[in-house]
Kinemage of the C-alpha trace (Angstrom):
@kinemage 1
@onewidth
@group {chain A} dominant
@subgroup {mainchain}
@vectorlist {calphas} color= white
{ca met a 1} P 19.704 4.469 2.187
{ca ser a 2} L 19.007 1.279 0.395
{ca val a 3} L 16.264 1.235 -2.584
{ca asp a 4} L 13.891 -1.693 -2.891
{ca gln a 5} L 14.049 -2.565 -6.649
{ca arg a 6} L 11.640 -5.287 -6.532
{ca gly a 7} L 8.087 -3.306 -7.001
{ca ala a 8} L 4.973 -4.196 -5.883
{ca arg a 9} L 3.669 -7.947 -5.483
{ca gly a 10} L -0.136 -7.176 -6.123
{ca gln a 11} L -2.556 -10.021 -6.271
{ca leu a 12} L -6.493 -10.261 -6.508
{ca his a 13} L -8.558 -13.240 -6.818
{ca leu a 14} L -12.245 -13.378 -7.326
{ca arg a 15} L -15.206 -15.913 -7.479
{ca phe a 16} L -18.134 -14.881 -8.435
{ca thr a 17} L -21.315 -17.211 -7.496
{ca ala a 18} L -24.766 -17.059 -8.866
{ca gln a 19} L -27.639 -16.972 -6.116
{ca thr a 20} L -31.348 -17.079 -6.383
{ca ala a 21} L -31.702 -13.659 -7.073
{ca ala a 22} L -28.277 -12.128 -7.755
{ca thr a 23} L -24.691 -12.760 -8.520
{ca thr a 24} L -22.300 -12.331 -5.387
{ca val a 25} L -18.563 -11.871 -5.365
{ca gln a 26} L -16.181 -13.425 -2.806
{ca val a 27} L -12.566 -12.001 -2.450
{ca leu a 28} L -10.364 -15.218 -2.325
{ca ser a 29} L -7.203 -13.001 -1.756
{ca gln a 30} L -6.299 -9.228 -2.137
{ca thr a 31} L -2.996 -7.827 -2.126
{ca pro a 32} L -2.248 -4.330 -2.382
{ca pro a 33} L -2.032 -2.261 -4.848
{ca leu a 34} L -4.821 -4.340 -6.175
{ca arg a 35} L -8.323 -4.437 -4.280
{ca ile a 36} L -12.146 -3.669 -4.556
{ca val a 37} L -14.520 -2.149 -2.398
{ca arg a 38} L -17.409 -4.312 -2.891
{ca gly a 39} L -20.133 -5.688 -5.382
{ca phe a 40} L -22.839 -3.529 -6.653
{ca pro a 41} L -26.118 -4.571 -8.258
{ca tyr a 42} L -25.778 -4.825 -11.944
{ca asp a 43} L -28.188 -5.363 -14.736
{ca gln a 44} L -31.320 -7.318 -12.789
{ca arg a 45} L -29.291 -10.426 -11.136
{ca gly a 46} L -25.584 -9.552 -11.974
{ca val a 47} L -22.868 -7.725 -10.087
{ca leu a 48} L -20.641 -4.728 -11.126
{ca val a 49} L -17.038 -4.632 -9.692
{ca his a 50} L -14.624 -1.771 -9.509
{ca leu a 51} L -10.870 -2.641 -10.171
{ca his a 52} L -8.832 -0.679 -7.922
{ca asn a 53} L -5.051 0.091 -8.121
{ca leu a 54} L -4.144 2.019 -4.867
{ca ser a 55} L -0.892 2.900 -6.225
{ca gly a 56} L -2.695 5.116 -8.892
{ca gly a 57} L -0.545 3.179 -11.833
{ca val a 58} L 1.826 0.374 -12.646
{ca leu a 59} L 5.454 1.148 -11.777
{ca gly a 60} L 8.613 -0.727 -12.953
{ca gly a 61} L 8.999 -3.687 -11.354
{ca asp a 62} L 5.495 -4.328 -10.402
{ca val a 63} L 4.210 -7.869 -11.007
{ca leu a 64} L 0.575 -7.906 -10.976
{ca thr a 65} L -2.062 -10.489 -11.012
{ca leu a 66} L -5.657 -10.604 -11.320
{ca gln a 67} L -7.786 -13.844 -11.429
{ca ala a 68} L -11.732 -13.933 -11.644
{ca asp a 69} L -13.690 -17.375 -11.842
{ca val a 70} L -17.512 -16.883 -12.891
{ca asp a 71} L -19.341 -19.621 -11.893
{ca cys a 72} L -22.103 -21.380 -13.594
{ca gly a 73} L -24.908 -18.583 -14.384
{ca ala a 74} L -23.042 -15.725 -12.721
{ca trp a 75} L -23.461 -12.330 -14.467
{ca val a 76} L -20.758 -10.082 -13.743
{ca his a 77} L -19.369 -6.667 -14.869
{ca leu a 78} L -15.754 -5.844 -14.325
{ca thr a 79} L -14.172 -2.262 -15.080
{ca thr a 80} L -11.602 -0.525 -13.747
{ca thr a 81} L -12.049 3.201 -11.676
{ca gly a 82} L -10.056 4.922 -14.541
{ca ala a 83} L -7.429 4.593 -17.137
{ca thr a 84} L -4.443 2.083 -16.324
{ca arg a 85} L -1.372 4.767 -16.312
{ca leu a 86} L 2.014 2.950 -17.203
{ca tyr a 87} L 4.476 4.967 -15.751
{ca arg a 88} L 8.335 5.755 -17.101
{ca gln a 89} L 10.544 2.806 -16.181
{ca arg a 90} L 12.824 3.499 -13.306
{ca thr a 91} L 16.843 2.602 -13.700
{ca gly a 92} L 17.636 -0.863 -12.663
{ca gln a 93} L 13.699 -2.092 -12.627
{ca ala a 94} L 12.557 -5.044 -14.588
{ca pro a 95} L 9.216 -4.195 -16.720
{ca ala a 96} L 6.198 -3.708 -15.252
{ca gln a 97} L 3.921 -7.342 -15.786
{ca gln a 98} L 0.079 -7.993 -15.613
{ca gln a 99} L -1.177 -11.339 -15.611
{ca thr a 100} L -4.917 -11.846 -15.928
{ca val a 101} L -6.595 -14.949 -15.808
{ca leu a 102} L -10.476 -15.441 -16.136
{ca his a 103} L -12.368 -18.392 -15.975
{ca val a 104} L -16.142 -18.369 -17.315
{ca ala a 105} L -18.176 -21.750 -16.400
{ca thr a 106} L -21.037 -23.130 -18.268
{ca gly a 107} L -24.175 -20.331 -18.409
{ca gly a 108} L -21.876 -17.537 -17.011
{ca arg a 109} L -21.705 -13.929 -18.318
{ca leu a 110} L -18.432 -11.780 -18.186
{ca glu a 111} L -18.380 -8.048 -19.449
{ca tyr a 112} L -14.520 -7.212 -18.889
{ca leu a 113} L -14.666 -3.499 -20.261
{ca pro a 114} L -11.505 -1.727 -18.491
{ca asp a 115} L -10.624 1.937 -19.354
{ca leu a 116} L -7.605 2.347 -21.743
{ca leu a 117} L -4.099 1.961 -21.052
{ca ile a 118} L -1.836 5.212 -20.963
{ca pro a 119} L 1.719 4.129 -21.399
{ca phe a 120} L 4.239 7.282 -20.313
{ca ala a 121} L 7.177 8.050 -21.939
{ca gly a 122} L 9.982 5.403 -21.183
{ca ala a 123} L 7.385 2.906 -20.214
{ca glu a 124} L 8.065 -0.937 -20.341
{ca tyr a 125} L 5.173 -3.152 -19.756
{ca ala a 126} L 4.159 -6.905 -20.508
{ca gln a 127} L 0.589 -7.864 -20.347
{ca lys a 128} L -0.903 -11.664 -20.636
{ca thr a 129} L -4.604 -12.079 -20.529
{ca gln a 130} L -5.730 -15.740 -20.317
{ca ile a 131} L -9.745 -16.381 -20.901
{ca asp a 132} L -11.261 -19.678 -20.496
{ca leu a 133} L -15.004 -20.310 -21.826
{ca ala a 134} L -16.986 -23.042 -20.799
{ca asn a 135} L -20.207 -24.282 -22.911
{ca asp a 136} L -22.813 -21.478 -23.059
{ca ala a 137} L -20.408 -19.159 -21.668
{ca gly a 138} L -20.262 -15.349 -22.635
{ca leu a 139} L -18.113 -12.317 -22.908
{ca phe a 140} L -17.429 -9.190 -23.672
{ca tyr a 141} L -13.753 -7.899 -23.353
{ca trp a 142} L -12.171 -4.568 -24.995
{ca glu a 143} L -8.684 -3.291 -24.704
{ca ile a 144} L -7.861 0.258 -25.618
{ca val a 145} L -4.378 2.041 -25.885
{ca ala a 146} L -3.529 5.208 -26.040
{ca pro a 147} L -0.569 6.777 -27.587
{ca gly a 148} L 0.563 8.595 -24.283
{ca arg a 149} L 0.131 11.635 -22.479
{ca glu a 150} L -0.716 13.878 -25.503
{ca ala a 151} L -1.455 17.196 -23.421
{ca his a 152} L 2.149 16.575 -22.122
{ca gly a 153} L 3.459 16.415 -25.455
{ca glu a 154} L 4.344 12.649 -25.384
{ca cys a 155} L 2.938 10.752 -28.382
{ca phe a 156} L 4.489 6.778 -28.802
{ca asp a 157} L 7.577 8.052 -26.412
{ca tyr a 158} L 7.113 4.614 -24.236
{ca thr a 159} L 9.831 2.135 -24.831
{ca gln a 160} L 8.093 -1.248 -24.823
{ca leu a 161} L 4.487 -2.790 -24.841
{ca arg a 162} L 4.114 -6.435 -25.086
{ca leu a 163} L 0.450 -7.648 -25.043
{ca glu a 164} L -0.461 -11.392 -25.569
{ca leu a 165} L -4.040 -12.582 -25.297
{ca asp a 166} L -5.309 -16.278 -25.534
{ca ile a 167} L -9.130 -17.054 -25.683
{ca arg a 168} L -10.191 -20.753 -25.292
{ca ala a 169} L -13.828 -21.686 -26.150
{ca ala a 170} L -14.762 -24.978 -24.885
{ca gly a 171} L -11.110 -26.154 -24.411
{ca gln a 172} L -10.062 -24.721 -28.171
{ca pro a 173} L -8.358 -21.774 -28.978
{ca ile a 174} L -10.361 -19.348 -30.529
{ca ala a 175} L -8.011 -16.102 -30.434
{ca leu a 176} L -4.396 -15.764 -30.004
{ca glu a 177} L -2.459 -12.381 -29.974
{ca arg a 178} L 0.916 -11.557 -29.803
{ca ala a 179} L 2.269 -8.082 -30.254
{ca leu a 180} L 5.682 -6.296 -29.282
{ca ile a 181} L 5.312 -2.694 -29.935
{ca glu a 182} L 8.511 -0.865 -29.738
{ca pro a 183} L 7.901 2.613 -31.610
{ca ala a 184} L 11.581 3.770 -31.322
{ca leu a 185} L 12.468 0.695 -33.649
{ca arg a 186} L 9.033 0.418 -35.652
{ca pro a 187} L 7.314 3.712 -35.723
{ca leu a 188} L 3.766 3.590 -35.126
{ca asp a 189} L 3.279 6.697 -37.450
{ca ser a 190} L 4.331 4.787 -40.561
{ca pro a 191} L 1.793 4.448 -43.328
{ca ala a 192} L 2.249 0.339 -42.637
{ca arg a 193} L 1.217 0.729 -38.848
{ca leu a 194} L -1.082 3.129 -37.694
{ca gly a 195} L -0.585 6.112 -40.047
{ca ile a 196} L -2.313 9.373 -38.697
{ca tyr a 197} L -4.126 7.505 -36.433
{ca arg a 198} L -3.434 7.659 -32.602
{ca tyr a 199} L -5.659 5.332 -30.395
{ca tyr a 200} L -6.184 1.548 -31.189
{ca gly a 201} L -8.408 -1.040 -29.795
{ca ser a 202} L -9.896 -4.591 -30.081
{ca phe a 203} L -13.525 -5.628 -28.698
{ca tyr a 204} L -14.004 -9.231 -28.323
{ca ile a 205} L -17.473 -10.856 -28.430
{ca cys a 206} L -18.485 -14.062 -27.788
{ca his a 207} L -20.722 -16.851 -26.980
{ca val a 208} L -19.939 -20.317 -26.819
{ca gly a 209} L -22.304 -22.471 -28.738
{ca gln a 210} L -23.954 -19.569 -30.739
{ca ser a 211} L -24.584 -20.812 -34.436
{ca ala a 212} L -22.697 -19.485 -37.091
{ca gly a 213} L -26.054 -17.899 -38.704
{ca cys a 214} L -26.190 -15.847 -35.499
{ca trp a 215} L -22.602 -14.485 -35.806
{ca ala a 216} L -23.238 -13.600 -39.285
{ca glu a 217} L -26.460 -11.668 -38.538
{ca leu a 218} L -24.490 -9.979 -35.756
{ca ala a 219} L -21.583 -9.129 -37.725
{ca glu a 220} L -24.145 -7.403 -40.539
{ca ala a 221} L -25.765 -5.257 -37.798
{ca leu a 222} L -22.457 -4.232 -36.525
{ca his a 223} L -21.445 -3.061 -40.081
{ca thr a 224} L -24.582 -1.095 -40.321
{ca gly a 225} L -24.273 0.345 -36.789
{ca leu a 226} L -20.502 1.123 -37.233
{ca asp a 227} L -21.267 2.773 -40.646
{ca arg a 228} L -23.410 5.331 -38.665
{ca gln a 229} L -20.537 5.737 -36.506
{ca his a 230} L -18.149 6.428 -39.388
{ca thr a 231} L -15.837 9.845 -39.197
{ca asp a 232} L -12.935 10.719 -41.096
{ca glu a 233} L -11.089 10.474 -37.754
{ca thr a 234} L -11.971 6.765 -37.232
{ca val a 235} L -11.752 3.342 -39.092
{ca trp a 236} L -13.633 0.070 -38.132
{ca gly a 237} L -13.518 -3.434 -39.028
{ca val a 238} L -15.876 -6.444 -37.975
{ca ser a 239} L -14.152 -10.035 -38.472
{ca ala a 240} L -15.429 -13.458 -37.412
{ca leu a 241} L -13.375 -15.839 -35.017
{ca pro a 242} L -13.132 -19.370 -36.038
{ca ala a 243} L -15.901 -20.072 -33.871
{ca his a 244} L -18.192 -18.698 -31.134
{ca gly a 245} L -17.583 -15.103 -31.613
{ca leu a 246} L -16.765 -11.731 -33.627
{ca ile a 247} L -13.859 -9.242 -33.028
{ca val a 248} L -14.087 -5.840 -33.686
{ca arg a 249} L -11.055 -3.566 -34.070
{ca gly a 250} L -10.847 0.197 -34.429
{ca val a 251} L -8.198 3.088 -34.997
{ca ser a 252} L -8.563 6.531 -34.209
{ca met a 253} L -7.293 9.827 -33.657
{ca thr a 254} L -9.235 10.430 -30.409
{ca asn a 255} L -10.029 7.689 -27.556
{ca arg a 256} L -13.573 9.396 -27.304
{ca his a 257} L -14.643 8.311 -30.970
{ca leu a 258} L -13.137 5.096 -30.643
{ca gln a 259} L -14.942 4.374 -26.927
{ca thr a 260} L -18.396 5.741 -28.533
{ca gly a 261} L -17.920 2.983 -31.133
{ca phe a 262} L -17.193 0.136 -28.824
{ca val a 263} L -19.975 1.353 -26.363
{ca his a 264} L -22.341 1.289 -29.871
{ca thr a 265} L -20.607 -2.198 -30.683
{ca trp a 266} L -21.689 -3.648 -27.013
{ca gln a 267} L -25.343 -2.282 -27.033
{ca ile a 268} L -26.291 -3.660 -30.508
{ca ala a 269} L -24.490 -7.148 -29.701
{ca lys a 270} L -25.858 -7.326 -26.001
{ca arg a 271} L -29.527 -7.032 -27.276
{ca his a 272} L -28.868 -9.308 -30.255
{ca leu a 273} L -27.268 -11.953 -27.839
{ca tyr a 274} L -28.885 -11.882 -24.675
{ca gly a 275} L -32.137 -9.416 -25.216
{ca arg a 276} L -30.827 -6.746 -22.694
{ca glu a 277} L -29.734 -3.150 -22.972
{ca ala a 278} L -26.177 -2.250 -22.269
{ca val a 279} L -25.726 0.505 -20.060
{ca leu a 280} L -21.988 2.056 -18.873
{ca pro a 281} L -22.152 1.780 -15.003
{ca arg a 282} L -21.012 4.770 -12.894
{ca lys a 283} L -17.552 4.794 -11.736
{ca ile a 284} L -16.413 5.295 -8.353
{ca tyr a 285} L -12.850 6.245 -6.779
């Protein structure tokens, strides 16, 4: 019996449009294993969409593509239904690939807050995220990476993670990240890397056109708020982007502490920038 070595070719292309009283979602293309069910009302006139992977995780050879276009004035919250599981690489398969392309038009707001990545032992995975923000566009985006399946005794047993991120604001790059993580070659528990910590993450907060003074005030508020979240298990840092935003980074012994800090950051920032409360949405399965 021959074995198909190609893996899945999943595509999901969404468009979000601002209507008089709410934001609507249109599915332009949808190929398994990626899909959505529908949009849900969120945050007054916004829409909440859960991203599904019907295969339950990412397998070697998979090539997955997500594109989301947020039109002028649309308010969108994207999240996953659970952690993204990166399964062990199968012999003869190419590394799994995920490409995400997000466009936010003038006056649009995008909250893309997925659950954490969990790379299983032997996983090989390449992820590329491109985000384009127009004038007066807003973004909340975080990424949290786990060490593996700790309950199974797996900690940094994956083979390779390649993570790339490009954020452009009004046509200019404001964030470029390139990370190649190979624990067997460069141990993450080295004092020069994560040391005693196991989970790490980044949270980008952007709003094109806000003044430097606005970002300085928010940075101070975040420093104060995260100091209250400080424990011996977690370390935080807040930095200004070249323009239009901030980045918050954290390392922690547990996902719970890291995610709690990111949610607290989101609440402070959303209140500061938009005068709105940030509330985690209910997950669906």
